[in-house]
Every structure is written in C-alpha cells, then in structure tokens.
N, C-alpha and C positions, 0 to 999 in steps of 0.2 A: 497566676504564674509568678514565681519568685525567681528573680534574676539579678545578680550583682548586689544582693542584699536588699533589693527593693521589690515590693509587690505591686502588681497592677493587672488589669484584665486586658487580654488580647487574644484574638482568635488565632489558633496555631494548628498546623497540619503536620502529620507524620509523612516524611518523604524518604524515598530510597535513592541514593545517588552512588555513582562510581567515579572515583578519582584515579588518575594514572600518575605514578611517581616518575622519577627521573629515568628509571630503567624500563618505563612503559608497563610496569606491573600494576594491576588494578587493586584498588582498596574499596570495598563496598561498605557504605555507611547508612545507618538509619538516623535521621535528623528531624528535629522539629523546626518549623519555619518561624521567623520573627521579622518584624518590619526593619529593625536595626539591631545590631549587636554591639559594636564598639568601634573605635578607631585606634590605629597604632602608627608609630613612625614608619615611613616607607623604608624598606630594606635596600641595601646595596645590591646592585645587579652583578657585581664582579663575582667570578668563580673563586676568588680568594677571600674567604670569610675573615682571615686574620687581618685584612686591611681595614676592617671596621673599627673605628675608634670613637670615643666621645668628643665633646666640645664643639659640636656643630649643630645648629638647629636643623631639624629634618622636616620633610613634608609629612603630612598626615594622610593616610589612606583608610578607607572603610574596610572592615572585616566582612567578608561574604560568608565564610564558613568557620564556625568555632567547633573544633574537634574535642570531644569530652575525654575525661580521664579513662573511660572504659576502652578507648582505642589507643591509649598512650603508647603501650609497648608494641603495637602494630605499626606505629609511625616512627618512634624514636629508636635509634640504633643503640643497642646495649653498650654501656661503658664508653660512650663517645664524648661525654661531657668534659669540658675543660674550663678552668677559671681564667678570666681575662683580667688584665691590669685595671680595667675600669670597674671591677667588682661584679660584672655580669658573668653569666655562664653561657658558653657556646656549646651547642649540642648538634650532632649530625642527625638528620632525619631522612626518611625516604624521599622527601620533597626538597631537600637542601638544608643548609645550616640555619639554626634559629638562635636568637638571644633571649635569655630570660633572667629574672632576678629583679632586685630593687635598687634604684639609683635616684637620688633626688632630682638631678637634671639629666635626663636621658636624651642624648643627641648622637648623631652619627656623622662621621667624616668620610665622604666618598673620595678616598685617596687615589682610586683608579677611575679615570673617566674613559668612557667608550666612544669611539668614533665610528661613524657609519661608513665602513670601507669594504671593498671587495677583497677576495683572497689575494694576499700578496701586498695589500695596501695598508697593512697594520704597522703602527709605529713602534711597538715594543713587544716583548715576549709574552707578557701577561695578556694583552689584547689579542695576540695571535692565538694563544691557548683558548681564550674565550670564544673566538671566532670558530676554531676547529670543533670545539665541543658543541657549540650552538648549531653549527651546520650538521653535525652528526645526529643530534637529538631531533632536528627537523626532518632529516631523511629517514630516521627510524619510524616516525609516525606517518610517513607517506603511504597512502593506500589503506590505512587502518584507522586514522584519526577521525573522530566525529566532526562533522561540519560545525563551524562556529556559529553561535546564535547571536553574536554581537551585531548590533544594528549600526551600520556605517552610512545609512541613508542620508543623515543630516550632513555629514562631511562631504559626501558626493554632491548633494544638492547645493552646498556652499560653493563648490567648484563651478557648477553650471550657472549659478547666479552671479558669480564674480568674474568669470573668464571673459577676456576681451580679445577681439580680432582687430589688430591695428596693422593696416597695410598688408593684409593677408597673413599676418603672423600671430600666433597664439601668445598672449600675455596672461600670466597667472598671478594669484595671490597665495601666500602661505595660509594653510588652514589653522589659524590661531585658535587656541583654547579660550573658551569663554571665561572671563574673570581670572585669567592667568596672573600669577604674582608679578610684581614690578620687576622688570628685567634691567639690571645695571648694564653699563656699556661695555664692561669686560676689557677696557682698554689697557689697564695696567698689566693684566695677565698676558694679553696679546703682545705687549712690548717685551716682556720677559722672554716669551717664546721666540720672538724675532732675534733678540740678543743671543739666545742659545743657538739658533740656526746659523747665525753669522759666525759665531765662534767655532761651530762644528764644521762648516763647509767652506769658509772663505779661503782656507789654506789648501783646498783641493780645487785647482783652477778649472778642471773640466766640470766637476759637480756644480760649482758656484756659477759657472758660465751657463750651464743648462738651466739652472734655477732662474737666473736673470732673464734668459732668453724666453722662458715659458711665459713670464709676465709681459714681456715686450710683445710677443706674438698675440697674447690675449687682448692687450690694449689695441693693437692694430685690427684685430678681428671684432672688436666691440663687445667682447665677453665681459670685460671689466672696464671701469672708467674712473677718472680722477674725481674727487669730490672735495669741496671746501668744508672744513670742519664746522664753520659757523653758519652754514646754509643747509640744514637738513631738509629733506623733502618728505620725510615720514615721521610719525610720532615715536617710533622705536628705533634706537641706535644701539648696535651691538657690533663689537669687533671680534672677528673669528681668527684665532691663532692658526698657523699653518706650518707644515714641515715637509721635507722632501723624502720620497721613498723611491728606491730604484727597483726596476723589474728588468733584470738582464735578459730574460727570455721573451720580452715583449717584441712583437714584430713591427710595432709602430713607435710608441712612446716609451723610452727607457726610464725616464724620470716622470713620476706623477707627484704633484704637489697636493698633499692631503690637508683638508680643512677640518678643524675640530670644533664643530658647533655644539658639542657636549661639554665644552670647557666652562668653568665657572670659578669664581672666587668663593672662599668659605662663607657659608650661610646664604649664598645667592643662587638663583636658578640659572640654568644655561638657556641658550636659544632653543635647543631641542626640547627642553622641559616645557616651553611655552607654546609649542606647535604640536598639533596632532600628527602622528606618524602617518595616519591615513590607512584605509583598508588595503589589503593585498590585491592588486589588480592583475597580477601576473598569472598566466596559465600555469598549471601544475607542471613542474620540471619533468617528472617521470612521464606524464602524459605526452609532453612534447617530444621526449626522447623515444618513446614507444612509437608514436606516429611517424617519426623520422625513419623508422625501419620498414614501413609498409608500402613504400613506392620504389620502383626500380631505380629512380634517380633522385638524389638529394641535393638541394641547393642550400647553402648557408651564406649569410652575410651579416655584417654588423653596421649599426648606425654610427657614423663618425662623431665622436665627442657628443654623445646623445644628450647628456644633461645640459650641456651648454647651448643646445638648440632651442630650449624653452625659455622665453623671455619673462623677466619679472616686471610687474607693474611698477611705475615710478615710485609710489609711496611705500613699496616693500624693500627697496634696495638698501636703505640705510641700516637695515638689520643684517646686512651681509658685508659690512665694512671690514677692511683688514689693513694692516700696516706694512709698508714697504719702504725702500730707501730711495731718496732722491739721487744719491750717488752710490751705487752698489759697491764701489771700491773703498768706501769709508764705512766705519762701524755705525751702528744705530745710535744717534744722539738726537736731542730735541730739535736741532736745526737741520737734521738730515732725514726727517721722517716724511714720508709721502702717504697720503690717505687715499686708498682705492676702495671700490665697492663693485659688487657683481651686478650686471644687467641681466644675467641668466641665472637659472637655479644652480647653486653650487653643489658639488659632490661633497657630502659630509653633513648636510642638513637632513634630519631624519625623514622629512616629507618629500625629499627630492625623487626617490624611486616612484612614489605614489603619483606625484605631479607629472612625471614623465609618462608613466603608463596611462594615466587619466587623459593626458593631452593627446597621446596617440589614439586612444579610444574615441575621444571627442572629435578628432580630425577625421577618423574613419566613419564615424556616424554621420558626419556632414557630407562625406563623399558617397552619396547615395547610389550612384551608378557604377561604382567600382566592383567588378565581379570577383575580385580577390579579397575584399575587405574582411569577410568573416574568417577566411583562411589565414590572413596576416594577423588578425587579432588573436586567433587561437594558438598561433605558433610564433609569437614574438615574446621572448623572455628577456626582460630588461631592454638591452640594446642589441640582442641577437635574434636573427630571423632564420627559421628553418622551414623550408617549403619543399614539398614533394612534387615530383613530376613523373609521368609515365613514359615519356620519350624525349628525345633531344629537342624536337620542335616545341613541345609543351614547355620544356625547360627554358628555351629562349624567350618564349612569350611571357612566361611568369617572371623571368628576370627583368624584362623590360617593364612590365606592369608594376612590379615591386619598386623598381628604381623611380618610375614616374610617380607612384603613390607617395613615397617619402619625399620626393622633390617638391610636391605640392605642400608638404608640411614644412618646407624649407630645411629639410634634413638630407644628408648625403648617405646613401646606402653603398657600402664599399666592401672590399675583400670577398667578392663572390667566389664560391668554390663549388665544384660538382665532381661526382665520380665518373662523369662521362669523358672518355678519351677525346671526344670531338670538342669538348668544352675546356677541359683543364687536365693536364697530365700529372699534376701533383696536388695532393690534398692531405688532410690530417689522418685519413684512413687509407688503406691500400686500395687504390682505384681499380686495379685489375681484378683482385680477388674480392673486392668490396667487403672487406672485413674490418672490424674495429678491435683494437687492442684493449684488453681488460687487465689492469695491473693492481696488485696489492702493495701498499706502502707501509703497512704495519710492521715494525721491527723492534728489536730489543735495545736499539741504540738510545742512549741517554735516559733510559727508564730506571729510576731509582725510588720513586714515590708513587702514591696512589694517583696524584694529579698527572704526573708524566706518563704513567701507564694508560690512563684514560685518554690522554692526548694522542699517544702512539696508536692506540686502538682506533680512535676516531679519525686518524689521518688517512685511512683507506675510505675514500668516498665512493660508495657503491649504491646509488639511489635505486637501481633496478633489482638489486639483490642477487646479481649474477655470481657473486663470490660468497654467498651465504654459507655454504658448507665449510669453506675455508676459515671463516671467522667465528664459527660456533664456539670452539674451545676458548678463544680469546674473550668472547662475550661472557662465558661462564666464569672465567678467571676474574674479570672485572667485578662481577657480582660477588664472588667469594671475597674479594678485597674489602667490600663493604661489610661483609659478615665478620671479618677479622678485626674490624673497628680501628683500622689505621686512620690517622688524621691525614689531611690533604698532603702535607709535606713531610710526614714522618718517613724515614728511610725504611724500605722493605727489607725483611730479613733474607739471609742467603738462600734458604730453601725456596722462598717465594720467588726470588729473582731467577733461580735455576729453572723453576717451573715455567716462568714466562719465556725464558730463553728457549726451552724445548718447544713450547707452543709456536713461537715466532719463527722457528726454523722451517716449519711447513708453509709459512706465509710469505716470508721475506722474498722480495723480487719475483713472486709468482706472476707469470703473464700467460695470457691465453688469447686466441683470436676467435671472435664470434662473428657470425654472418651479420652484416649490416641490414641487408634486405631479406625480409622473412615473409613477404607477401606472395600473392599469386601473380605469375607473369601472363597468364591468360584468364579469361573470365572463369570464375569458379566460386566456391563457397568457403566459409570459415566456420570452425567450431572452436569453442574455448573449453579447455580441460584443466581442471584444478585439482591437484592431489593434496592431501593433508596427512599429517602424522604427528606423533608425540612421543617423547621419552620422559624420564623422571625430571630432567633438568630443563628441557626446552621443547617447544612445539612449533611447527612450521607449516607453511603452505607454499606450493609452487605451481605456477600457471604456464600452460603451453598453448600456443596458437596452432591449431591444426588446419592446414591449407589443403583444399581439395580442388586442384586445377581442373578446368574443363577437359584438358588434354594432359596426360602424364600422371605420375604417381602422387599419392597423398604424402605430405611431409609435415613435420612439426618442428617448432622451435620454442625454447624457453624464452618467455618475455618478462616474467616478473616473479620474484620470490621474496618471502618475508619470514623471519623467525622471531619468536618471542621467548623470553626467559620464563620458565615455569614459576608459579608462586613459591615463595620460600617455605610457606606452611605446607608440609607434605600432604599430597592428595593422591587419589587413585589414578592409574593410567587411563581408564575410561573417561574420567572427568577431563583429563588433559587432552584426550582425543576429541572430546566435544569442544574444548576451547580451540583446538586446531581447526575443526570444522567451521567454527564461527569465524576464525581468521580467514579461511578459504572464501567464505561468503563475502567478507569485507573486501577481499581482493577482487572478487567478481564484480561487486558494485562499483568499485573504483575503475576497473578496466572497461566495463560497459559504458561508463560516463566518458572515458578518455579516448577510446578507440573510435575512429571515424569509419568503421566498416560494419556491415550487417552480419550478425552472428546467427547461424542456423539453429544452434543449440549450445547449451552450457551443461557440461557434465562435471559433477563434483564427486571425487572418489576418496574413500577412506578404507583402511584395512581393519577398523574397529567395528566389530559386529554389534557391540553394546551401544556405542555412540550412534550407529545407524538405527538401532532399535528405538532409542530415545527420539531421534529426529522424526521417525515415521510413526511413532506411537500415537494412538488416539486416546490412550488412558492417562489418568492423572499422574504426574511426576512430582518428585520432591523439588523444593524451590531451586536448588542449584541447576538441575537439568532443565526444569520448566522454564526458567528465565532465559537461558541460552537457546533453548529450542524455539521459544517464541520469537526471539530476534532472528534466528535462521529462517523460520517459516515466513515471517513478515517480509524478509528480503526476497525469498523465492516467489512469494505472491506478487511483489512489486515487479519482478522480472517477467512473470507470467502476464501481468497487466500490460507490459511493454511488448508482448507477443514474442518473448524469447523463451522457448521451452528449457526449463532448468530442473535438474533432479540429482539427488545423491545416489551413488552406486557403491557396491562393494568391490574392492580390488585386493588381490593377494599381496602380502607384504613384500615378496620378492619382486613384484612388478610395480612397486610404489616408489617413484623417484623422490618423494618427500622424505623418505627414510634417510637418503643421502644428505639432505639438508640439515639433519640434526645429529648424525652420528659418524659420518664418514668423511675422510679427507677428500678434497676436490681433485679428481683425476684430470689429467691433461688429455681429455678425449671429447669426442662429439656427443657422448652420452649425456653429459651435463647440460650442454647448451642446445641440443637438438641437432638439426642438420640431417646427415644421411646415415647415422649410426643404425645398423640393422638389428642391434640387440635391444634397442629401447622398446619398451612396451608399446608405445604409440605407433612406432613404425612396423613392428611385427604384426599388429592388428590394424593396419591402415585401411583394409577393406572391411567396412561394416563395423566400425569401432563400437557403436552402441549395442550391437548384437553380441560382441565378444565379451563386453563387461558383464559381470554377473550382477543381476539385480539383487538388492538387499533382501528381497523376499525369500530367496532360496538359501540364504546362508545366515539367517539370524538365529541366535540361541533361543532356546525355549525361555519363556518369561520366568524370571526368578525375582525374588524379593529385592535382591541387590540391584537389579536392572532399573528399578524405578527411583534411584537416588536423585 
C-alpha cells in the first residue's frame, strides 16, 4: 500500500459506510480500512466559522475517515470557498465548514467559548444561535438515528468505583480524562469577567442585589464555601468565571448565575476540556412525551435545584473555585476579592448532567424495594419527572412515593401538577379539555442571512413532528439556500427574502390543540399504523396509535411524524418511496422501544406499488433497492421475534395521511392530529382495519425490468 508517499504492507478491507450530513442526508462511501490515517488540529465547535483565526496552539485529534477526491464534489458545496486573512481557504461542505491550504504555523483561536446551559441561560447571541441549531439537529435525528456504538462502560465504571455515601448523601468525583493536558488556574480570566459583571450590573440596584443574594443564600445552604487560597485540598485548581442571566418568565428563580467552565486563556485548555462529558443517561425526550399521553392522569414535578443536590468529594472542589467580592458595594480590587468554591456539582460543567442522572440511577438501584423505581428512572428527564396514573387514588399514591423516593436522595420534588380537578385546577395544559397547545415560532422577523434563516427555522421545537406539514416548505427553503452557495452571513437577495416571507406567513403564530390523553379508558387493545410517502423533494412517515377499547368505538391519534429531505441528486419516485418505507420502519422500531403498552399488530402502509413489490420480492434486486429492503426485512424479523405481527400493505393515495406531511399546508382540523374526525381513513375503517386495507398482493404491477432497480 502506498499512502502519503510511503510504502508499507498492511492488511486492508473494503467497507461500505453511510454518513449523514447536517441536513440528515445520507452519503454512501466505499472505503479501505487502515490502522491509522493521520492527525489534524481540532476544529472550532462554533457555528461561526469566520471566528477561526491563527496564532493559537490547537489540540490534535485523530482522523477516523479520509474522504478521497472521487467524492469531493459530493461533499464540497460548489463556489463556496473564500480566502481568509491567514492565507487558508474556508470552504462550505455538507458536513460543515473546513479549512485547507498551507501555512507554516497552523493554529486556531477559539474566540467563541460555549457554556453548558439550558434554553434561556445563554450569555450572548452567538451561543443562543448555537443552542437553537444544536437542539434542532438533535430533534431531527430522534426516532431515526442509529444507536451509538461508543463504549462508555469505562466512564460509568469509574463512577461506581469512586462514588461515596457519606451520612446517607451521595458524593461524586468528576470523570477526569486520562492524561489530560495541564490545566492552568484561569484566575486572571475569571478576574476580568468579574470586573465586567460589576461594571455591567452594579448600577442596577435590583439586579446587583439579586446577584449578591444568590451567593449569600448558597453560602447559607452549603452549596458553596469559602476557601483559603494557600490551602488547596485537591491537586487541580481552576477558577470558573460567572455571569447573571435573567429569565422573566421563570416561576421560581428570575436570576440564574451561569458558570462558564469552557473558558480558557489563549493556548490553554478549559476545565471542560479535561473532563469527560459522560454518556447520555437521559431517557429519550420523545419517548417521555409520548408515554405522558397514554394515561388518563398526568403528574409532573421537578427536582428543586437538582444539580446542587449532588455533593462533590473534598479533593474535587478546588477545580470549581470562583471569585467574588468581600464587599459587594465596592469594585473588584486585590484587597476586595473573596475566593469561594462549590461543594456541589455546578451547572456549567459539561459532566454535571451526567453526574446528576448517574446519581439518580445509582440511588434508585440501591432502593431495591421501591415499586416505582423503574417508572421514575424511565420518565425523569434531567430534573423533570413525568408520571402517569389511571385514577386519582393512584395519582395520590404515586405522588407520595415519588416525594419519598427523592427525599431519600436528599432532594426536594416540588411543583406537582395534574390534570385532575380534584388535585389541581390550573396546569400548563387545559385541565378540563385535557389538550396541549402546539405552537409554531418560525417567522420572517430578523431574517437577513443564511445563519438567521436557519435559526428562525429551528426556533420551532417540534420533537414529536406534529407540525411536520407546516414546516416542509421552510425545510426545503433552507436546503435551497445551501444550493445557492450563500456564506453564513452574506445578505440574502430580495427575491429570496420575499420567498421566505411567503412561506412564513403560513407558519407564524400557528397554534392548534391536540388531545393530551390518547390511550384507552377501559381495558382494550392497541395497534400501531404507520403511513409513508414521498415526493421529489421530501419523504415522510407518520404514525398513528389505534385504540380499541373493550367498550366503545375504536379511535386513533397521531403520535409521531418525521420528514426527510430527498437527496440532491435526482432520483426516481419509487426509490424515494422506498426511502420513506425505510423511515417508517425506523419510526416503528423507535416507538416499540419507547411505548410501554402491548401492541397487537403493526401495519405499515405505502401507496407505492413498486416499492411494495421490492419489499416483498424474493428475486434479486439491484444494490440500491436490495440494501434498503434488507434493512426493512431485518427490522420486520426483529419485530416478529418479539411476537408483534408486522407487515407492509398498500393504501390508496387519497387515504394516505403521509401525503399531507410532504405537500399540503397544515389544516386546523382534527384530521391532522386524530381524534374524532370521521373523514380520516383510520376512523372510517375502524371496524376491521386489517381487512379493509388492501394487501400488496392484489395491487402489484407486473414485474418489469425497471422494478428490480
């Protein structure tokens, strides 16, 4: 093998892989394996590539995949390259911006540092854009993403080996990276941030009073403590900068002080660079939301100041030092500095969500006789608990048990809410109608560039896909912007802006009410029905839960929908219909994992006779169809092994609700979300659905050469 100008002998294998780009579009590659390829400087994680500049030493990361020149124009966006002042060339690709070129000393300056914050706790516009886009991309992959093969066993084992129970309270250590670089104390930067905060807030009496009061309360509660600079208790000392962020709509704390553990001086790592973020221990948000719709009564609560309930072991605390004022009425000076540190895990350290979730899991595992422990574990998302109940008596029992469970962890479960009139008369949803509002936030306001258009599109957070039809045109518009080769901050032309304005008129301020409870009120059975369809620009799948009560009429409700942009390379509609069928199968696998109910059957419906022929064909198919059909049939066999009958059927186009997901505006009717609409296909055929659907065998075209693509 010749590689990089050097020859040597090495065993290599040809592999086929599929990558997904930023818009979730696949790229199929044929690659040869190699033990090592090369290493490159680690790139900036900011969505603002223009912030990358030279003159800073960077970290080095190993390259896992080297894409050859034969795929170059399938990856790089045409006419997107621009020369930077540092003599490098910045190019847009399907996977994000890349730098190329020759420079004697190649370094990067991470001019934008990211903080680990919740929605609303971001300190500047750029970080807020990053957060919105990241949240959107994560929600786009829900239900369709492949499970990660990353092995986090070592990090979890480290937790089990180092966690301590002191006086009945959990004390943890940070999951430090092995051989992490030397971590400077960051004190000078923390001092500058404190000076900035004082200058910004001390002239606002209320804001500054709230800031000071927060630290006084945390000192009284033992969340933070004074520390003598000359007497460290740990080997690592790091000062975390902080700033105040107001949330005017918060029901409890208006001011949140945000700590930036990603901050660092030039050429130095941050605290977050030296700590493993840890595996995601959270249940899937979509699964949690869907399960919350399956019981007549819903209980919600949150853990009070959850992160501050997990204690840090003594030798970990010096890594969470921060600077404050001895006299808050005076400015920061050398003789007016007070050094504090956390005794609990601080919000802003990348590992804090993992340590919180892992600690709750660890406490529940020790609570062996707790009859609710599995339900609590499966339905606790960060610090929010959602538990279902079938009646008021069960609600009261579960509320008490949940409260007692978290009390044993030395945590306070608060803000209990329910849709029961006997329990609470006011909740976040309509308690009498038991409906939940669905609102679109995408608008044309402040949209002038590709970046702001993407942020505006992503601002509608719709993890369950209930607004999928409404957002299709906007999704296609975003894809077209990439085709037009706009840079991130280049002003959009007038015609493009007018097109966006027209699209957003259908979206802006759209609201609808969907039923919260979609389950059986009496003993009965459930079926899952998933429709799929495709057009030249997009393909989609939509899932309905069909409920058959023991007494009363069968009814159905939309529970999940997902759309994907079609490949830019033009392809045939039957191929896109096959991709839609594959998407439907992925939704089925996700839902069968997340639903906590028994499904009598699963029906998958398509109006493409050719795609159905491929799926059921026993004859050899060409590679495109063969690979996708194999994935579909593997999934169906898995469901069969779990004793859930699953099969593809044919449905007429006019009866296929997935068509609306890709071509039609979203009507304000029950037809979209289910309920009692008598015109919906599922309701019209509520008696004996499987007999009414036409099996593929009766409506398949005769075999043609084209059909075996």
